[in-house]
N, C-alpha and C positions, 0 to 999 in steps of 0.2 A: 650472547656470545658464550660459547662453551668454555669450561675451565681450561681445557687443554689448549684452546686457541689463545686465551689470555696469558697463560703461563709461557707458551711458545713465543708470543710477542714480547713478553717481559724479558725472556732470555736473549732474544735476538737484539734487543735494544741496549743491552749491557755492554760496556766497553771491556770489562774484565773477563777473565777466564772462569773464575770460580763462582758457583751458584750454591748457596746454602738452602737446605730444606726449610729452615726457619724463616727465610725471606718470603715464603709463600703462605705463611700461616694466616694472614689476613684475607686470603682469597677463598679458602674452603677449609673443611675439616682435615685433620691429620691423615686420615685414611684415604681421602680423596686425593690429596696432594701426593701421598705416597704412591698411589696407583698410577697417577699421571707421570710422575718421575720415573717409575719403573718402565712405563711405556716408552718414555723418551730414551732411556738406556737401551731398551730392546730395539728401538728404531735407529739407534746410532746418533741421536742428537746430543746426548750427554754421555759421559763416562764417569762411573762412580770411583772416587779417589779415597774416600774415607766415610765414616759413618755420618750421614746427613750432609755430606759434601760431594759435589759433582763438578766436573770440568766440562766446558764446551768441547765438542768433538769435531773432528774432520775425518774424511775417509782417506786412508793410506793408499797412495797410488800403486804400491807394489802388492799389498795383500788384499786390498779391497775392504778391509775391516776398519771400524771406527777407532781412532786413536785420539788422545788428548791434543788440543790445539797448542799446547805449550809443554815446556820441560818440567820435570819434577821440581826443580829449583824455583821456577816461576810460579807454579801452582802452589807450592808450599808457602812461599813468601806471601802470596795474596790470601791464602787460606788463613794463615796466622794473623795477618793484618785485619781481616774481617772478624776474627775471633778475639781481637785485642790481646794477643799473646806476643810478647816481644821475644825475638830470637836474634841470634848473632851468628856470624860465620864460625865454623869449628876452629879449634886451635891450629890444626894443620893448614887450613885455608888462610888463617891470619898470618902464620909463619911464611907461607908462600907469597902472600901479597906484600908483606913487609920486606921480603928479600932475604930472610934468614934461612930459607930452605929453597932448593931448586927442584924438589920433588913435587910433581903435580898431584894433588890429592884425588884419589879415586872414590867413587861412591858419593852419596849426598849425606853429609852430616851437618847438623846445626846445633849450636850451643844454646841451651835454654836457661842459662844462668843457674839460679838455685831452685828454679821451678821444676817440678817433676811432671812430665807429660806422658800419657800412655796412649794417645791417639795414634793409630796406625794410618799412615798416609802412603798409598801405593799408586804408582803410575806405571802401567804395563808390568814389567818384571822388576822394576826398581822400587825399593822401599826406603823411606826416610829413616835415618838413624839419629838418635838424640845423644847429646853430650852435655853433661852438667858441669858446673864449675867445681863442684866437690868431687865428682867422679869423672873418669874418662868416658869413652864411648859406651853407651847403654842403649839397647834397642828394644 
């Protein structure tokens, strides 16, 4: 069975949306895995959301182009869970959820605590913004 077939089967059997490049490291060399993942992105099976991270794709019925099968919030939450990075809702979301504010937060901001993260996570035109406990929004 070809590497492409094995990787395709592995992706289809997953229940989650996010696929990490490192999850295929036991199947073949890094360059082979990279070529197959690039082919999957080209064919619309996957969409690249960050360095070494991909999301399952579906075809948009209006544009006919591949789009991620989930929202930026869903993809970011699953990505950070797989990377063992704890994140929390931003201060604005926390205020809205607790009833202290009636303004609905716009954009996607997550609180990383005291941890500094420089990973850029992008889904379509939306990019994840980070907020630290020591500083306010930093992207």
